[in-house]
C-alpha positions, -999 to +999 in steps of 0.1 A: -818+589+384-810+589+416-776+605+429-750+594+455-719+611+471-685+596+462-665+589+493-660+622+513-655+642+482-677+670+467-690+649+441-724+639+441-732+617+406-758+596+391-762+561+405-754+548+368-721+557+351-712+554+316-682+537+308-664+544+274-638+515+271-655+504+237-654+539+222-631+539+192-630+499+186-661+480+190-683+515+188-673+540+160-677+575+169-711+581+156-724+552+175-703+563+206-720+599+204-756+581+202-750+561+233-735+594+250-767+612+242-790+584+252-772+578+286-774+616+294-809+622+283-819+595+307-803+613+336-766+597+337-744+626+344-710+605+350-686+594+324-656+570+330-626+570+306-589+561+308-560+571+290-555+534+275-591+532+263-606+518+240-600+479+247-584+455+240-552+479+246-535+486+214-508+515+203-527+524+173-558+536+194-546+544+229-564+577+240-588+575+213-619+571+237-608+603+255-607+623+224-642+611+212-658+620+246-637+654+243-653+661+209-686+654+223-683+672+254-674+704+235-709+709+225-723+703+262-725+725+291-689+711+312-702+719+346-734+695+341-713+666+340-688+648+360-658+633+341-634+606+355-603+591+338-573+570+348-535+570+345-528+532+335-502+523+364-477+493+354-497+466+370-522+460+345-496+441+321-512+444+286-522+481+295-486+490+294-472+493+260-498+516+243-492+543+270-465+569+270-441+542+254-448+517+280-438+539+307-466+536+332-452+542+369-473+562+391-445+587+403-448+626+402-433+631+369-458+603+352-487+617+368-482+653+358-476+641+321-506+619+321-530+644+336-520+670+311-525+645+283-560+638+294-569+671+298-559+676+263-576+649+247-607+658+267-607+692+257-614+702+292-593+722+321-602+699+348-613+663+357-638+655+384-620+624+394-588+609+385-577+575+392-549+549+393-561+523+368-535+498+382-515+498+415-476+505+414-467+483+446-431+485+443-432+523+446-438+542+478-477+552+480-467+586+493-450+593+458-483+586+441-502+605+466-481+637+461-480+635+427-519+633+427-520+660+454-502+684+429-526+680+405-556+687+430-536+719+444-534+731+404-568+727+404-566+703+374-583+674+395-613+676+420-609+640+436-589+610+433-593+573+434-578+538+427-587+509+405-581+470+407-565+477+442-562+454+471-577+457+506-541+463+519-533+489+492-563+505+496-558+506+535-520+516+532-530+547+511-557+561+532-531+556+562-504+577+545-528+603+533-539+609+569-503+608+583-488+628+554-518+653+551-522+642+515-552+637+493-571+604+501-588+584+475-624+591+475-632+559+452-620+524+441-628+511+407-629+472+410-646+442+394-677+437+412-707+413+400-730+387+403-703+366+389-674+380+411-680+388+447-646+388+457-650+425+468-674+415+497-643+394+512-623+423+527-626+455+505-662+462+513-652+466+550-626+491+541-650+510+521-677+513+547-653+518+579-635+545+557-660+561+537-648+550+502-671+545+474-667+512+451-672+520+414-679+487+403-667+480+367-684+450+345-714+447+367-730+427+340-700+405+340-684+418+310-719+414+291-720+377+302-751+382+323-772+393+296-770+357+284-755+364+251-727+337+257-748+310+268-743+294+235-707+291+243-695+314+215-710+348+216-724+371+186-703+384+160-685+414+170-689+412+210-664+418+234-655+383+242-661+371+205-633+395+195-611+388+225-611+349+214-595+364+182-570+391+192-541+382+213-531+354+240-538+379+268-574+385+257-580+348+250-570+345+288-593+372+299-623+356+277-616+323+296-619+345+330-654+359+321-667+330+299-663+293+314-688+265+325-692+283+360-700+316+347-724+303+321-742+281+344-744+309+371-757+331+341-785+305+332-797+304+372-796+343+374-814+346+345-842+323+357-844+345+389-848+376+367-874+361+347-892+350+378-892+387+391-901+402+358-868+419+351-846+418+322-812+399+333-793+428+328-817+450+348-812+425+377-775+426+373-774+464+378-800+467+406-779+440+424-749+461+421-768+491+434-783+474+461-747+475+482-742+505+507-704+509+497-713+513+458-713+549+446-721+547+409-721+514+389-705+514+356-719+506+325-710+499+290-725+497+254-714+492+218-750+501+205-774+526+223-800+499+218-783+482+247-789+508+273-826+507+286-822+474+304-791+486+322-807+520+330-838+503+343-815+488+371-815+522+386-851+521+390-855+484+401-858+473+438-848+437+443-870+421+471-853+400+499-864+368+481-846+378+451-815+387+465-817+354+486-823+334+455-788+353+441-771+348+474-779+308+469-767+304+434-733+323+447-729+298+474-734+270+453-712+281+424-684+299+443-660+323+426-671+316+393-644+340+378-619+323+396 
């Protein structure tokens, strides 16, 4: 497993990061531990958690993913792993209610409370990367950076990042950090995949020029690029099968990921993968890692058996012809996720 530096930070992590948002909902603890063991045994040393996980967000299990990872981490050498987690932030809407009674501002007080909560659940005294899960656009960014800076100065956090941020928001935060000598974001964690290439429109340039690393989430399009939703429904227990039954918010999320344009795109990408001798999931992960602004791409699983094809993406090199074929699909079916 090759490694990459995250932004200008001291974190040099595996090219593949294991996401844990299913731990405690779609994957029970025993299954989650098997997934963690398999990933680490195959070279993954970077784990992504969040205070609101698992999904779909629900007050009855908010924080459970961190607790599961924390119990697993207790049997491991802490310094051999990089742990990233996130404070919810108010921008996510459906993420608010499960966390701290809906109090999800990114002010100094909320950040201090959230950091301590994550440290307690993870059973560790420091976090390698701490990110804002959703922005707080009505709050001056200086307030957020000062709160994060206090956690860094206290030795509780090594590096900071953001998630679901815009080009303006990222640029503004970097300018404020420079002007006020505050910690700067090393990473941005946004949706980026063959089904959602909007990051390339503006954010990619910011990352390249400012040395900020993208940590793509859903590089497999929430599992859609595996082909398992091509029948229009999906297997029992799959993420968007459950989302269709959970709430109006999750149903809307399903429609974003599973629709006529994403399914037709997936069929074409699957054909490209077959021609290249790759599994569709391997193609999707390898395509993500082929971008110079990507630090580590985040894969998820509900069973250890799903990991090999995704991990193989770190070893695959896509030819120029394969990348051109993928680009052709993207040009013909623009923005399949809207």
